[in-house]
N, C-alpha and C positions, 0 to 999 in steps of 0.2 A: 703574434705568430711564433717567435721563437720559442716562448714558453710551452706553446702547445705542440710543438714539433719535440721538444726536450721531452716532456710527458709523455708522448707516443713512443720515443726511443726507449724510456725507461720500461714502458709497459711491455714493448717487444722483447727487451733483454730479459724479461722475467716470465715470459708467457709460457705456461705449461699446459698442454693438452692432454687430457685423459681419454683413452681408447679403450672401450670394452668394459667388463666388470670382473670381479673376482680373480681367480688365478690367470685369467687372460687379459687382465688389464695391463696396459702399457703406457708410459708417458712419453710425449713427445716435446722436446724442448725447441721452442723457436726462439732463436738469438739474434739480437740486431748485428747488422753486418754494414754499418757506415761505410765501409771500403768498397761496397758492391754498387754497381751502377747498372740500372736497367732502363732501356729505350723503349718508347712507344713510338713507331713509325707508322705514318699515314701518308696518303696522296691528297691532294687538293686540300692543304693544311689549314686554310681558313673556313673551312665549311663547319657551321655551328655543331653538327652532331659529334665532331671529335672533340669539343670543348667538353662535352659531358663524359664522354670516354676517357680523356685525359684527366678529369676531376677524379672519377674512380680510381684510376691508376694511381694517382698521387696519394689519394687517401689510403689505399691497401699499403704503399711503399711507407708512409708515414708509420703506419700500424706496426709493420714488420721491420722498420728501423734500417732502411737502405735508401739509396739516391735514385730519383727518377728523373729521366730526362725525355724531351719530347724532340722528335726530327721528322724529315719528310719534305716534299716538295710543295710549292704553293701551286703548281701547275697541274692541269688536267692532262697529263701526257705520260704514256706509259714507259717511255725510254728515260725521261727525266726522273720518274719515280723511282724505277730500278737502279738508276745511277745514284740517287740519294740513299737508297737502301744500301748498296755497296759501300758507300763512303762512311755509313755509319758502322757497318760490319768491319770495316777497315780499324775503326778506334777500338776494336776488341772490348765491347762491354760485357758485363756479367751474362746478361740474357736480354730477351728482346720479345716483344708484342707487336705482330705485323699485321696490318691489314692488306690485302692484296687487290690491287687495281685489276690484275690480269692473272688468272691462276697459272697459266702456262708460263709467263714471262718471270714470274717469281720463283719458279720451281728450283732452278739451278742456284740462284743466289741464296735461297733459303738452305738448300741441300750443302752448299759449300761453307755457309756460317756453321751449320751444325756438325760438319765434318771438321771444322777448325776448333770446336769445343765451345761454341756459343749455342745454348739451348733456345728455341724458338717456339712460341705458341702463335697462332694466328687468330685473328677476332674480326667480327662483322663480314669480312669478304675472305674466302679460304684459298688455300692452294692445295686441294687435297690429295694431289698426286706427289707432292713433296714429302719431305721426311719430318715435317713438323709433328709434335707430339698430341697437342690439343687444338681444336678449334672452338671457339667460343663467340656465339652469335645467334641472331634470330635464324630460324628455318626459313629462308627466303621463298622457297617454293611453297611452304605452308603459309606463308603470309599472303602470299597470292591468292590461294585456295580461299583464305578468309575474307579478301577483299571481294572475290567473286561471290561466295555465299552472302555478304552483307547486300551487295548490288542485288543479286538475284532474289533476295527475299524482299527487298525494297520495291522491286520491279514486278513482283509477283510472278516471276518467271518469264516475263515477254517483254521485250524492248530491244535497244539498239544501244551499243556501247563502243568506247574507243580507249585506247591506252597511250599513254606516252611514256618512253622508256629512253634509256641512253645505251645504244649499241655498243658493244664492245666492252662492256663493264659485267663481270659474271655473276654477281650477287644480283644486280637489278635484273638482268635476265632471266634469272631463275623466278623471280616475282612475276614476271609475265607469263612464264611457263605454267606456274601454277595457276594463275588467273585464267589463261585461256583454256587450260586442260579441265578445270572445274566447270567452266561455262558450258564447254562441249558435252561433258558427262552427265551434268545434272540440270543444266538448264538450256536445253537445245533450241529453245524458242527465243532466246537472246542472241541477236546477231552481233557478232564482232566485226564492227565497220573497218577499222584500220588500227594497226600498231604504228605509232608516230615516233620517229626519232626526235628526243628532245634536245640533242645538240649537246654543246659545251656550257651553255650558260642559259638564264632564264629568257633573254632576249631571243635567241635562237629557238628556244622552245616556243615562245609566243608567236613568233613568225611561222614556224611549222604547224602549230595549231590552227593559227588563222588561215593557212594554206587549206587545210582540210575544211575548215568551216565554210570557206568560200564555194566549196563544192557540195557539202553535205552538211548541213546544220541540224538535221532532224536527228539528234542523239539524246538519249536519255542521261547517261552517266558517262564521266571519262576518270579512268584509274591513271592517275598520276603517281608514277612507281618512285619518284624522288622529289626532293623539295625543289629544285630549279623547275621541274615538270609542273609542280602545283602552282609556282608563281607565275610561270609562263602562261598557264591555262587560265588562270585568274585574268590576266591582261588580255588575252585574246577574247574570252567571253565578255568582259566589260566592253572592249571596243567594238564587238558585234552586238552589243545590246542584250546578250543571252545570260547575264548573271542571275543566278537562282532559278532559272529554266533549266538549263543543262546543269547537272549537279556533278559535283568533284568529290572523289575520295583520293586522297593524299597518302604521303608515306612520311613518318617520322613527326615529332611533336616540337619543332622549332617555335619560338614565340610568334613568329609572323603566321604561321599556319594555324597556331591556336587562336590567334586573334581573328583570324579569317573565319574559323569555325563560329566563333562566338557572334561574328558579325553576319554571318549566313552566306558568305560567298564560296565557302567549302562545308560541303555536307559532313564529311568525316575524315579521319586520317587514321593511319595504323602506327601505334607506338612500338618501337622496339625498346631495348633497355641500354642504352649507352653507358650510363653509369655501372650497371652490372657487368657489361663487356669488358670496361676498363679495370674494374675493381678485380674480377676474377682472372683476368688475363695476367695482372701482377702476382696474385696469389699463385697461379698455377706456375708461372714461369720462375717464381722464387722456390717453388717445391722442385723443379728440376734442376736448379742450380744448389739446392741444398738438401741433398736426397736423403740424408739422415732424419729429416721430417716425417719420411714415409718409410714404415717397417714391413713393407708387404713381401720383400725378397732381398737377399743380400745381393747389393750391387745390381739393383732392379733396372736402373736407367740403361746402363751398358748392355745389359742382357735382353732388353726389350719387354721386361715384365709388364703387363698391362696394370698400371697403378694410378694412372689418371684417364678420365674419360676421353676417347678420341675425338668425340664432339659434344659439346653443352649448349643446348638450345636456350637461349636468354629469354624467349618467349616474345609473344605479340598480342596486343590487344587492340580493340576497336574503340577510339577515342571520338566523340560526339559533343555536342552542345551541352548535354546532360552531365558528363564527366569531364570536361576539357580543364575546369579550374584546377584539379589536382596535378594535372601534368606540367603547370608552370614550375619553373625552377627559380627559386629565390636567389637573389644576387648574395 
């Protein structure tokens, strides 16, 4: 492992990128900075999705020759998450990639960090009204549209559906907005039965889904917009004897969900690109902290010259039994 890291540092120290051709060609030197420390900060840090984000972040840091650290709270609580973020800001890292549990709650801490000289990019879940330079992640609204189109086509435009979401988390609510808007606009004969709060864990999701099923089990599809909702829905359907009859479209490609697709208890899931989110978050925040890598304008960052994308869509794909194998991550 140490030899691999040293090799990466040597590569970063010597990396030269040529931009353009002929008289307009420029060379950008990317130099290793082992003294620079970059943090990836999440909430609910035990969540498997962050593992892949962190792997991408680490790989990019190794390529660039900088130090990467991980931080955040293990709780699903916005006050704890903001406190953890502020504690990491107080360490004065070189730069940070932050995923935002709540867009408004994160605005002031992000702005304060940037004002103190710590560049920040956001990933997966944004705080769009903050001063962050770039957001990298799936367009959650568009992902909801993709789920609606998949289900709409499977049902031939007629049927009954329900959703499980997590109220109070901006990015997940955007998925439900895209889903419900697309159904209303494109599939008016598909009835939205209910949007169910998945709560804080899979047990609560199962309880809440079971409550719906006790009053209405004539549902064709459930869009479970996060991993715990998938697990909770599977449990509720199994207990009601409805596995395979009421179909599930989930979100994310954790091993448990992929196994369920292969076994037939989940019909499909939507893949984000967690590795890409982590990798490009590191690349972008490095560029903010080492501004001579970008020759768009003199002192471009201080002047606010648009040199990095304000948003970067990491993409979304439908995963079914036919293509699930390629989404498994080797250890």
